C-alpha positions in Angstrom: -31.1 10.2 -25.8 -28.2 11.8 -28.1 -25.9 12.6 -25.2 -22.0 14.4 -25.6 -19.3 14.3 -22.8 -20.2 17.7 -21.0 -17.4 20.2 -22.2 -15.7 22.4 -19.8 -12.3 22.6 -21.4 -9.5 22.5 -18.6 -11.2 21.1 -16.3 -9.7 17.2 -15.3 -12.3 14.7 -16.4 -11.0 12.0 -13.8 -13.4 10.9 -11.1 -14.8 13.2 -9.3 -15.6 15.9 -11.2 -15.9 18.7 -8.0 -18.3 21.6 -8.0 -18.7 23.8 -4.7 -19.3 27.0 -3.4 -22.2 28.5 -1.1 -25.6 27.5 -1.0 -26.8 31.1 -2.0 -24.8 34.1 -2.9 -25.3 36.4 0.0 -22.8 39.4 -1.3 -20.3 39.9 -3.3 -17.7 39.5 -0.5 -19.0 36.8 0.4 -18.7 34.9 -3.0 -15.6 36.2 -4.1 -14.2 34.7 -0.4 -15.1 31.4 -0.7 -14.7 31.6 -4.0 -11.0 32.4 -3.9 -10.4 30.2 -1.1 -11.9 27.2 -3.2 -9.8 28.2 -6.3 -6.5 28.5 -4.2 -7.3 25.0 -3.2 -7.9 23.8 -7.0 -11.5 23.5 -7.8 -12.4 24.6 -10.5 -16.0 24.4 -11.1 -18.1 27.1 -8.8 -21.6 26.7 -7.5 -23.9 29.4 -6.0 -27.8 29.8 -5.8 -29.1 33.2 -7.1 -32.7 32.6 -7.2 -33.4 30.6 -3.9 -36.8 28.5 -4.2 -38.0 28.0 -0.7 -40.5 25.5 1.1 -42.5 28.4 2.5 -42.4 32.3 2.0 -40.5 34.9 3.7 -37.2 33.7 4.0 -34.4 34.6 2.0 -34.9 33.8 -1.7 -31.9 34.9 -3.2 -30.7 38.3 -4.0 -31.4 37.3 -8.1 -30.4 39.0 -11.3 -27.6 41.0 -8.8 -25.6 37.8 -8.2 -24.9 37.3 -11.3 -22.5 39.8 -12.0 -20.8 38.2 -9.2 -20.7 35.4 -10.7 -18.8 37.0 -13.9 -16.4 38.8 -11.5 -15.7 35.3 -9.9 -15.3 33.7 -13.3 -12.8 36.6 -14.2 -10.8 37.0 -11.3 -10.0 33.5 -10.4 -10.6 31.6 -13.7 -13.3 29.4 -12.1 -16.3 28.2 -14.4 -19.6 29.3 -12.6 -23.0 27.5 -12.2 -26.3 28.0 -10.8 -30.0 27.0 -10.5 -32.9 28.0 -13.0 -36.0 27.6 -12.4 -38.1 29.5 -15.2 -37.6 30.8 -18.4 -36.4 34.4 -17.2 -33.9 32.8 -15.2 -32.8 30.7 -18.2 -32.8 34.2 -20.0 -30.5 36.3 -17.5 -28.0 33.0 -16.8 -27.3 32.9 -20.7 -26.9 36.8 -21.1 -24.5 36.7 -17.9 -22.5 33.8 -19.9 -23.0 31.4 -17.0 -20.8 28.1 -17.5 -23.5 25.4 -16.4 -26.9 25.7 -15.6 -28.5 23.0 -12.8 -32.3 22.3 -12.2 -33.4 21.8 -8.4 -35.4 18.7 -7.3 -39.2 20.9 -6.9 -38.9 22.0 -10.9 -37.6 18.7 -12.1 -40.8 16.8 -10.7 -42.9 19.4 -13.0 -43.1 18.3 -16.5 -44.8 21.8 -17.6 -42.3 23.7 -15.6 -39.4 21.5 -17.4 -41.0 21.9 -20.8 -40.9 25.8 -20.5 -37.3 25.7 -19.7 -36.6 23.1 -22.2 -38.3 25.7 -25.0 -36.0 28.5 -23.0 -32.8 26.7 -23.8 -33.2 25.8 -27.4 -30.3 26.0 -29.0 -28.1 26.9 -26.2 -24.7 24.8 -26.1 -24.8 25.1 -22.4 -24.1 21.7 -20.0 -27.2 21.3 -18.0 -27.4 19.2 -14.8 -30.3 17.8 -13.6 -31.4 16.9 -9.7 -33.9 14.2 -9.0 -37.4 15.0 -8.5 -38.3 15.1 -4.6 -40.1 12.4 -4.9 -38.4 8.5 -6.0 -39.9 8.5 -9.6 -36.8 7.3 -12.2 -39.5 8.0 -15.2 -40.0 11.2 -14.0 -36.3 11.9 -13.3 -35.7 10.5 -16.6 -38.6 12.4 -18.5 -37.2 15.9 -17.1 -33.7 14.9 -18.9 -35.8 14.0 -22.6 -37.1 17.4 -22.7 -34.0 18.9 -23.0 -32.6 16.5 -24.6 -35.4 16.7 -27.6 -34.6 20.6 -27.3 -30.8 20.5 -28.3 -28.8 19.8 -24.7 -26.7 17.0 -25.5 -24.1 18.2 -22.6 -26.3 16.5 -20.0 -25.5 15.2 -16.2 -27.9 14.3 -13.5 -27.2 15.2 -10.0 -28.4 13.0 -7.0 -29.6 14.8 -4.1 -31.9 12.1 -2.3 -35.6 11.8 -2.0 -38.0 13.8 0.6 -39.4 11.7 3.2 -41.9 12.0 6.4 -39.6 10.2 8.6 -35.9 11.7 8.3 -34.2 9.6 10.5 -30.7 10.2 9.4 -30.6 11.8 6.4 -32.1 15.0 5.2 -32.9 13.3 1.9 -33.0 9.3 1.5 -30.2 8.0 -0.5 -32.1 5.7 -1.9 -29.0 4.6 -4.2 -31.0 1.8 -6.1 -32.7 4.8 -8.2 -29.2 6.4 -9.5 -27.9 3.3 -9.6 -30.5 2.1 -12.5 -30.6 5.6 -13.6 -26.7 4.3 -15.1 -27.9 1.1 -16.0 -30.5 2.4 -17.9 -28.1 5.4 -19.7 -24.6 4.2 -19.0 -22.9 7.4 -20.8 -25.1 10.3 -18.3 -23.0 11.7 -15.8 -24.4 11.2 -12.5 -23.3 13.5 -9.7 -23.8 13.4 -6.0 -25.0 15.9 -3.6 -24.0 15.3 -0.2 -24.8 18.2 1.5 -28.5 17.6 0.4 -28.3 14.3 1.5 -26.9 14.6 4.5 -28.3 17.7 6.0 -25.3 18.1 8.4 -21.9 19.1 7.7 -20.3 15.5 9.2 -21.9 13.5 6.9 -20.8 15.1 3.9 -17.4 12.9 3.9 -18.9 9.7 4.5 -21.1 10.3 1.7 -18.5 11.8 -0.7 -16.5 8.3 -0.2 -19.8 6.5 -0.6 -20.9 8.0 -3.8 -16.9 7.5 -5.4 -17.4 3.7 -4.0 -20.2 3.6 -6.3 -18.6 4.5 -9.2 -20.4 8.4 -9.5 -18.9 10.3 -11.7 -18.6 14.1 -9.7 -19.3 15.9 -6.2 -21.7 19.1 -6.1 -21.1 19.9 -2.4 -22.0 23.0 -0.2 -19.1 25.5 1.0 -19.1 28.8 2.7 -16.3 30.6 3.8 -18.4 31.2 7.6 -21.0 28.1 7.4 -22.0 28.9 10.6 -23.4 32.5 10.0 -24.6 31.5 6.3 -28.1 32.2 5.5 -29.2 29.3 4.1 -28.8 25.7 5.0 -25.9 26.4 7.0 -25.5 23.2 8.8 -24.8 21.4 5.8 -21.9 23.6 4.5 -18.3 23.2 4.8 -15.3 25.5 4.9 -13.4 25.6 1.7 -10.7 23.6 3.9 -12.3 21.1 5.2 -13.6 20.3 2.2 -10.3 20.4 0.7 -9.2 18.0 3.3 -12.4 15.7 2.3 -11.3 15.5 -1.0 -7.6 14.5 -0.2 -8.9 11.8 1.7 -11.1 9.8 -0.9 -10.0 6.9 -2.3 -11.4 6.5 -5.9 -11.5 3.0 -7.0 -11.2 1.7 -10.2 -15.2 0.8 -12.3 -12.9 -1.6 -14.5 -10.5 -3.6 -12.9 -11.1 -7.1 -12.3 -9.3 -10.4 -11.5 -10.1 -13.9 -11.5 -10.4 -14.2 -7.8 -13.3 -11.5 -8.7 -15.1 -13.3 -11.4 -14.9 -16.8 -9.0 -17.1 -14.8 -6.6 -19.2 -13.4 -9.4 -19.8 -16.9 -10.4 -20.7 -17.5 -6.8 -23.3 -14.8 -6.8 -25.0 -16.1 -10.3 -24.9 -19.9 -8.2 -26.7 -17.9 -5.3 -28.9 -15.9 -7.5 -30.2 -19.2 -9.4 -30.9 -21.0 -6.4 -33.4 -18.1 -4.7 -34.9 -17.9 -8.0 -35.5 -21.8 -7.9 -36.5 -21.8 -4.3 -38.8 -18.7 -4.6 -40.5 -21.4 -7.8 -40.9 -23.9 -5.3 -42.8 -21.3 -2.9 -45.2 -20.2 -5.2 -46.2 -23.6 -6.2 -46.9 -23.9 -2.4 -48.8 -20.6 -2.0 -51.1 -21.7 -5.7 -51.8 -24.9 -3.5 -53.1 -22.5 -0.5 -55.0 -20.7 -2.8 -56.3 -24.2 -3.7 -57.4 -24.5 -0.5 -58.8 -21.3 -0.1 -61.6 -21.8 -2.5 -62.6 -24.9 -1.4 -62.9 -24.0 1.7 -64.5 -20.2 0.9 -61.7 -18.8 2.8 -60.0 -14.7 2.0 -57.0 -14.7 0.1 -55.5 -12.0 2.7 -54.9 -13.2 6.0 -53.4 -10.7 8.6 -52.1 -12.2 11.2 -50.2 -15.0 9.2 -48.8 -11.8 7.4 -47.7 -9.9 9.8 -46.3 -13.1 11.5 -44.0 -13.3 8.6 -42.8 -10.0 8.4 -41.7 -10.2 12.0 -40.3 -13.7 12.0 -38.1 -13.3 9.2 -37.1 -9.6 10.0 -35.8 -11.3 13.3 -33.8 -13.9 11.4 -32.4 -11.4 9.0 -30.8 -9.7 11.8 -29.2 -12.6 12.9 -28.0 -13.3 10.0 -26.5 -9.8 9.8 -28.8 -8.2 7.6 -30.7 -4.9 8.0 -34.6 -5.8 9.1 -36.3 -2.9 6.7 -34.1 -4.9 3.6 -35.6 -8.2 5.0 -39.2 -6.3 4.8 -39.1 -4.9 2.0 -38.1 -8.5 0.1 -41.0 -10.1 2.1 -43.3 -7.2 1.2 -42.9 -8.1 -2.8 -42.9 -12.2 -2.2 -46.2 -11.8 -0.2 -47.5 -9.3 -3.1 -46.7 -12.2 -5.9 -48.1 -14.7 -3.4 -51.6 -12.8 -3.4 -51.0 -12.3 -7.0 -50.8 -16.1 -7.8 -53.4 -16.8 -5.2 -56.0 -14.4 -6.9 -55.5 -16.2 -10.3 -56.4 -19.8 -8.9 -59.2 -18.5 -6.8 -60.9 -16.5 -10.1 -60.3 -19.6 -12.2 
């Protein structure tokens, strides 16, 4: 992709870039109250949802175009840049008319190539930064494809927002972080800014601080955080919003580590990692040779490849071993599911010869 740095004069380019404001613009008073507090605490970019796509109809779906005037007032009176979410060509038209400085595209929209192409066509020729949230499902190609459509339309100031991935099994998070996906995005497109949305990943305000720190530890470029002057009274996503003062406290406690600093000791440790990885590959190769021998035995004795009882036994035993060795059982399960898949593939080759 043809990318340029996001250009917002006066905004510190050092990590983290911080975008903050309420989930929804509810009233002019609420917007201005929150914005003034955030500006007082040094925030340079104000966010607020004007159009709010909801999972089910009947809830608060945003104030619409009226709220753009409130964002214009925030810009005029506080000097902050302003940003909102767009989901249709009409949204883009209205936001550009109101000179909104930065636009973002939500997870439901980025999952729809038809919608993304409509937005790309509407943004053709616009010199605005655009941030794209990951699709609701963990599909890196869909995420990249959404950004490529915008890039093909001439949008070069692009960024990604990692807001986690929807899951039926919510567990601790509202949206599962699955950090390996934005990490792979960084590997694939190194100069693409990646911003973390701890509010939507955590879903609870007490999780915002640790998720912010984790994002910084992983080298994310910025944070987009929901902040409301009275979070408990918010009309949407009340449980995940923090006050401007709490946000200021969270940001002041962040430890921003160097991305490039290395030492001789670190290089020695990395060399040990390389040795371990080489040993792992050699052991896996040996395991696959044994699997092929098992495949030959099964072929000679007309046995099915899949032995469900044995597979379950492996997953249970290896998971228990992993816990004893200080690793998460689900991590071990994922590894051995992959190993088993390759074992079955190799045995299929033997049987089908």
